[in-house]
N, C-alpha and C positions, 0 to 999 in steps of 0.2 A: 802421706804428706801431700801428694799430688791431688788427692780427692779434696783436701781442704782448700787448695788453690782453686780447684774447679768449682767448688761450692761458693767460694768468695766471688769468683768471676760471674757466676750465674746470678748471685744476689746483687752484685753491682749493676749488671745489665738490667735487672728488674727495677732497681732504684732509678737508673738513668731514663728508663722508658715510662716511669710512673708519672701520670699527668698531675700537675699542680692545678687544682681548681680554685679559682679566686672569685668570690662574689662581692660585688660592690653595690651599696645602696646609698643614695643621696636623697634626703628629704629636706626641703626648704620651703618655708612659707613666710613671706614678709608680713602678712596680716597677723599671724600668730606670734611673730617675732621670735621664731625658732628655726633652727637648722641643724642637721646632723649628717655627717659623712661616716659611713661604716664600711670597712674593708675586712673581709673574712677569708682566711685560708682554710679550705674545707669548711669547718664549722667554728673555727677558733678566731675570735676577733683579733686582728693584728694592728688595726688603726681605727680609732674612733675620735672624731673631732666635732665638738658642738660649737655652734656659731650664733651670734646675735646680729641683728640688722641695723644697728645704730649707724655704722659707717655707710651702709647702703642708702639709708634715708638721708644722711647728710649730703651724699653725692647727688642724689636726685633733687634735693632742695637747694643746692648750690652753696652749701656751707663749706668754707675753706678748711682743709684739714691741716693740722699742725705738722710741720716737718720733724721727723723723729731723729734726724741726724744731728750731730753736734757741730756741724759747720766745717769740719776738717775732712778733706778728701782722703779716702783710705787707699793705700797702695795695694795693688793686686800682685800677688806673686805669680810668676810665670809657671811655676810648678803646679800651683793650685788651679790655674786656668787650664793647663794641659790635662790635669786629672779630670776636671769637670767636662772638658771637651771629649775626653775618652769615654766617660760614663754616659754622656748624652748620645754619642755614636753607638755605643753598645745597646743603650735603651731603644734606639731606633731600629737596630737590627733585631732585637728581641720582639719589638712590636710587629715586625713583619712576619714573625713566626707564630703569633698568637692566634688561637682558634676561638672564635666567639660562639658560645653555645646559646646564649639568650641575651636579648637587649630590648628593654622596655623603657620608654620615656613618655611621661605625661607632664607637660609644663604649660604655664600661662605667664606671659610677659606683658608688662605695661609700663610705660615711662611717664604717663601723665599728658603726653602730647600725641595726638592721633598719627601724625606723619612720622614722628620718631618711633612710635610703637610699630608701625607697619614696616619701617626699614629694619628695625631690630628683629622682629619676628621673621621676616624674609631672610635675613642674614643667618639667623639661627637655624632655619629650615635648610638652607643651602649647606651649612656645616654638618648638620645631622645627616642629610642625604648623602653627602660625600663620605662620611665615616661609615655609614651603612653599605655604600657601594664598595668601599675599600675592603671591608671585611666580608663582603658577599652575602649580606642578609637583607631581607625585605624591609623597607622603610615604611613606617606608619605615617599616613598623611596628616593625621590629627595629633602628632606628637608635640608640636609647639603651636599654641593657640594665642591669639592676641587678647589683651584686656584693655579696652579703651576708656573705662570709667575712671582710671587714676593710675597711680604708680603701684605696681605689684610685681613680685617675683615668686612664682610657685614652681617647684621642680620636684617631681617624684621619679627617680631613676632607679632601675634595677637591672644589673647586668652580671652575667656569668661568663668568665673566660678561662681558658686552660692553656698550659704549655708544659713542656717536659724539661727536666734537668738537662737533657741532651741539647735542647734548643738554646739554653743559656750558655752551655759550654761551647756550642757552635758559634754563637754570636761573639763571645769574648775571643775565641780563637781566630775567627774571621777578621775581627777588628785589629788584632795584633799582627796577623799576617799581612793585612793591607798596609799597616804602618811600615813594616819591614820592606814591603814591595815598593813603596814610594821612596824610601830612603836609599835603597840599593838600585840595581839596574833593572830589576823586575818591575812590571806594571800590573796592577790588579785589574782584571777584567771579570766582572760578575763575581762568581764564587771561586774562581781559579786564579792562580798566580802564573803569569807567563813571563819567562825570562827572555831578555833580548839577546 
């Protein structure tokens, strides 16, 4: 019987340390009026979203968009807000533990106005360089290129990230413990809880 528990413990440790490899591909081209976002876990597609660029062209041409709400403000539940805040905090903690294996970006941006295109491209390059610096990978200087001839959005992104089940368990546990530390007399400092 003890051998069965030992085998189960070894199997569980292997599952906890198994890296989850996620590949994300984003292909958008406003000239071809197509776009597709694909997220795969190992080789299994878990999220596929196809897009069209009618709304993008309306925004660039200044066409007002119809408001989809019915005019009545919706009441937000405090419980739903707390759950969303908890999941966002857990997602931030998980993002800190992600290991980036590959990150390739090739994009071309144009707004129809040369000055606005320059500002948009430089802002996108700053964001891209910050993301690359955060994950510790080399940034490509030609990842975002300007398109001055008109309005255009072209993005070809391919990235591979990995994390373990243990990282997810750690993030959830750390968030729960930090909540208890704030409500009680303890104060969370970094990854440890220090009681007063």
